[in-house]
N, C-alpha and C positions, 0 to 999 in steps of 0.2 A: 242947725240941722234941723228939718220942719219933724213936728208931732211922727209918732211911728215910723220910723228910720232909724235903726240903731245897729250898731258898730258888727254887733257881734249875733248870729241866727239863734234863738231863743229854744233852748230846751226839756225838753220834759224828763220833770225827777217828783215824785213821787213818793217821799219818806212821811214815814210813821207818823199821823198830827199828835200825837203826846210829844212826841221827841220829837217835833218840831217844835212846838212849841215850849219846853225846856230846853230846844238848844238859844232860838231868839233872846231870850233870857240869857244865859249864859253869855252868848257874842257883846251885851249889851254890858254887863260886870264889867271886861276884858275892855269896853270902846272899840267895839267895832262893829260887822256887819255881818249876814249872814253871805253873804257872797264872797267876800274877803276871803271868808273861812272856807269856805269851802273849794274855791282856788286854792289857797295853799294847800289843805289836806292832801288835792288834785295830786299836785305838784310835789309829795311827799311819795304820792305812792306811786307815780312814775319813775321815782327817784331822778324830781330834774335837785331834789334839794333833803337836806336833813332832817330841815327844820322845821318842825309839827308847827303849826298856830295855838298861840299862847290858850290857855284854860281858866278860868276862874277858878281860884282853890277851896279845895274839899270842905261840905259843910258835915258838922259834924251829925254823927247821928243823935236820933232820937233813943232816949234809954227808958 
């Protein structure tokens, strides 16, 4: 496939920058990527599945 030609048209998504940075780290922790997680969440949202994407374990809060 030549460069610049994609299977799907790009969508405009403007997440909160701070949340996006944290999310990049979270998907890396579960050996995934942002695209896979966003698509999995959207499938759950429209009820195509009952399974939410995996997320890393909670970190203990600092006292």
